[in-house]
C-alpha positions as CSV (number, residue, x, y, z in Angstrom):
1,M,72.4,7.7,-34.8
2,E,70.8,5.5,-37.4
3,L,67.1,5.3,-38.2
4,F,65.7,2.2,-39.7
5,Y,62.3,3.1,-41.3
6,H,60.1,3.3,-44.3
7,P,58.8,6.6,-45.7
8,L,55.3,5.2,-46.2
9,S,55.0,3.8,-42.6
10,R,53.0,6.2,-40.5
11,Y,55.0,5.5,-37.4
12,S,58.2,6.1,-39.3
13,Q,56.7,9.4,-40.5
14,K,56.0,10.3,-36.8
15,V,59.6,9.8,-35.9
16,L,60.9,11.6,-39.0
17,L,58.8,14.7,-38.0
18,A,60.4,14.6,-34.6
19,L,63.9,14.3,-35.9
20,Y,63.4,17.2,-38.3
21,E,61.8,19.3,-35.7
22,K,64.8,18.7,-33.4
23,Q,67.2,19.4,-36.3
24,A,68.9,16.1,-35.4
25,N,71.5,14.5,-37.6
26,F,71.0,10.8,-38.3
27,Y,71.8,8.2,-40.9
28,P,68.6,7.1,-42.8
29,R,68.3,3.3,-43.3
30,V,65.2,2.5,-45.4
31,V,63.9,-1.0,-44.8
32,E,61.8,-2.7,-47.4
33,L,59.9,-5.2,-45.2
34,S,57.8,-6.5,-48.1
35,D,61.0,-7.5,-49.9
36,P,62.0,-11.0,-48.6
37,L,65.8,-10.3,-48.7
38,S,65.5,-6.9,-47.1
39,R,63.3,-8.3,-44.4
40,Q,65.6,-11.2,-43.8
41,D,68.6,-8.9,-43.4
42,F,66.7,-6.6,-41.1
43,C,65.4,-9.5,-38.9
44,Q,68.9,-10.8,-38.5
45,F,69.9,-7.4,-37.2
46,Y,66.7,-6.9,-35.2
47,P,64.6,-10.1,-34.8
48,P,61.2,-8.4,-34.1
49,G,61.5,-7.0,-37.6
50,K,59.5,-3.8,-36.9
51,V,60.1,-0.2,-38.0
52,P,60.9,2.4,-36.9
53,L,64.0,1.5,-35.0
54,L,66.7,3.9,-33.8
55,K,70.3,2.8,-33.2
56,S,71.8,5.3,-30.7
57,K,75.3,6.6,-30.8
58,K,76.2,4.0,-28.2
59,G,74.7,1.2,-30.2
60,V,71.5,0.9,-28.2
61,L,68.5,-0.2,-30.2
62,L,65.3,1.7,-29.5
63,P,62.0,0.5,-31.0
64,E,58.5,2.2,-30.7
65,S,58.0,5.6,-32.1
66,S,57.0,7.4,-28.8
67,I,60.1,5.9,-27.0
68,I,62.4,7.0,-29.9
69,I,60.9,10.6,-29.8
70,E,61.4,10.9,-26.0
71,Y,65.0,9.7,-26.4
72,I,65.8,12.2,-29.1
73,D,64.0,15.0,-27.3
74,N,66.3,14.4,-24.3
75,E,69.4,13.8,-26.4
76,F,68.9,17.1,-28.3
77,S,67.3,19.0,-25.4
78,K,69.0,22.3,-26.5
79,K,68.1,22.0,-30.2
80,G,64.9,22.6,-32.2
81,T,61.4,22.1,-30.8
82,R,60.8,20.8,-27.3
83,L,58.6,17.8,-27.9
84,L,57.9,16.9,-24.3
85,P,56.9,19.9,-22.3
86,I,58.9,20.8,-19.1
87,S,55.6,21.2,-17.1
88,P,54.8,17.8,-15.6
89,S,51.0,18.2,-16.2
90,L,51.5,19.2,-19.8
91,A,54.0,16.4,-20.3
92,L,51.5,13.9,-18.9
93,D,48.8,15.3,-21.2
94,T,51.1,15.1,-24.2
95,R,51.9,11.4,-23.5
96,L,48.2,10.7,-23.0
97,Q,47.1,12.4,-26.3
98,D,50.0,10.6,-28.1
99,R,48.8,7.2,-26.9
100,L,45.2,8.0,-27.8
101,I,46.1,9.2,-31.3
102,D,48.2,6.0,-31.9
103,L,45.6,3.6,-30.5
104,E,42.3,5.3,-31.4
105,L,43.3,6.8,-34.8
106,S,46.5,5.5,-36.3
107,N,45.9,1.9,-35.6
108,V,42.2,2.2,-36.6
109,L,43.1,3.9,-39.8
110,F,45.4,0.9,-40.6
111,E,42.5,-1.5,-40.0
112,Y,40.4,0.7,-42.3
113,E,43.0,0.7,-45.0
114,Q,43.3,-3.1,-44.8
115,Q,39.6,-3.4,-45.2
116,K,39.7,-1.2,-48.3
117,L,42.6,-3.0,-50.0
118,N,40.6,-5.9,-51.4
119,P,37.0,-4.8,-52.1
120,E,35.9,-8.4,-52.7
121,D,36.9,-9.4,-49.2
122,T,35.7,-6.3,-47.4
123,N,33.6,-6.8,-44.3
124,H,31.2,-3.9,-44.8
125,I,29.9,-4.1,-41.2
126,K,33.4,-3.9,-39.8
127,L,34.2,-1.0,-42.3
128,K,31.2,1.0,-41.0
129,Q,32.3,0.4,-37.4
130,L,35.8,1.6,-38.2
131,E,34.5,4.7,-40.0
132,K,32.3,5.6,-37.1
133,S,35.2,5.2,-34.7
134,I,37.5,7.4,-36.8
135,K,34.9,10.1,-37.2
136,R,34.2,10.1,-33.4
137,F,37.9,10.6,-32.7
138,L,38.2,13.3,-35.3
139,Q,35.4,15.1,-33.5
140,Y,37.2,14.6,-30.2
141,L,40.3,16.3,-31.7
142,D,38.3,19.1,-33.2
143,D,36.9,19.8,-29.7
144,I,40.4,19.9,-28.2
145,L,41.6,22.3,-30.9
146,E,38.7,24.7,-30.1
147,T,40.9,26.2,-27.3
148,S,44.3,24.9,-28.3
149,H,46.7,26.0,-31.1
150,W,48.3,22.5,-31.2
151,V,47.1,19.3,-29.6
152,C,48.6,20.1,-26.3
153,G,48.9,23.8,-26.0
154,D,50.7,26.6,-27.9
155,S,53.7,24.5,-29.1
156,L,54.1,21.4,-31.3
157,T,54.8,18.3,-29.3
158,L,55.1,14.5,-29.5
159,A,51.3,14.4,-29.8
160,D,51.4,16.4,-33.0
161,C,54.1,14.2,-34.4
162,A,51.6,11.3,-34.0
163,L,48.6,13.2,-35.4
164,I,50.0,14.8,-38.5
165,P,50.8,11.6,-40.4
166,C,47.3,10.4,-39.7
167,L,45.8,13.5,-41.2
168,L,47.8,12.9,-44.4
169,Y,45.4,9.9,-45.0
170,A,42.3,11.1,-43.2
171,K,42.1,14.5,-45.1
172,D,41.1,12.7,-48.3
173,H,39.0,9.9,-46.9
174,F,37.2,11.6,-44.0
175,Q,36.7,15.2,-45.2
176,I,38.4,17.0,-42.4
177,F,37.4,20.3,-44.0
178,K,34.1,19.6,-42.2
179,Y,35.9,20.1,-38.9
180,D,36.7,23.8,-38.6
181,N,39.4,23.5,-35.9
182,L,41.0,20.4,-37.4
183,S,41.1,22.1,-40.8
184,R,42.9,25.1,-39.3
185,Y,45.3,22.8,-37.6
186,W,46.0,20.9,-40.8
187,A,46.7,24.2,-42.7
188,Q,49.2,25.3,-40.1
189,A,50.9,21.9,-39.9
190,Q,51.6,21.9,-43.6
191,L,53.6,25.1,-43.2
192,R,56.2,23.4,-40.9
193,G,59.6,22.8,-42.4
194,A,59.6,19.3,-40.8
195,Y,56.3,18.4,-42.5
196,L,57.6,19.5,-45.9
197,Q,60.7,17.3,-45.5
198,V,58.6,14.3,-44.6
199,K,56.2,15.0,-47.4
200,E,59.0,15.1,-49.9
201,E,60.2,11.7,-48.7
202,I,56.7,10.3,-49.0
203,E,56.2,11.6,-52.5
204,L,59.5,10.2,-53.6
205,A,58.7,6.8,-52.1
206,E,55.2,6.7,-53.7
207,T,56.7,7.5,-57.1
208,E,59.2,4.7,-56.8
209,V,56.4,2.3,-55.9
210,L,54.4,3.4,-59.0
211,I,57.4,2.8,-61.3
212,G,58.2,-0.5,-59.7
213,R,61.5,0.4,-58.0
214,R,60.1,-0.2,-54.5
215,P,57.6,-2.7,-53.2
216,I,54.7,-1.4,-51.1
217,P,55.6,-1.8,-47.4
């Protein structure tokens, strides 16, 4: 398998977490979408030009982080962490929380980051709306975690792979220490070997951006 991704892309981090939790072997293919030549090469290979993208052993191209994770969970069903519960009701809840986290948190955080990029062009009304939306969803998660060890029960799942990369950003900008259950969750997430591997890749990529070896994605 080959994974086309960028370490600073949240959806790429989501898939990396899953791959490391599954102890799955893959060839990493870092794509610099902000570099014109790298983007051109990648778009020739995959015209939509979006990461992450998984190329299976049979050469099938799988886009979209949640689809990729379901594929590798089935492909490596006897290895590592089970990311989609066997129970139909738990599996349904896992897919639901995954979608909510992507749509209501990850995508909204991206909008928030975009607003903050250029202070002179910031729409402050829009920024306040985004902040309110993010805080409301963080409270929703905190309520869930009142009675749940992970997002969907006692085991890490697809939903946690979606949430953990979001908290990497939210922890500094939205004071998650104010949310008791979410703070506990974040502390335990940081102990996972998969998280430590992803964190190492992120830090390396950030260092390369700072010294000019990589453009910002």
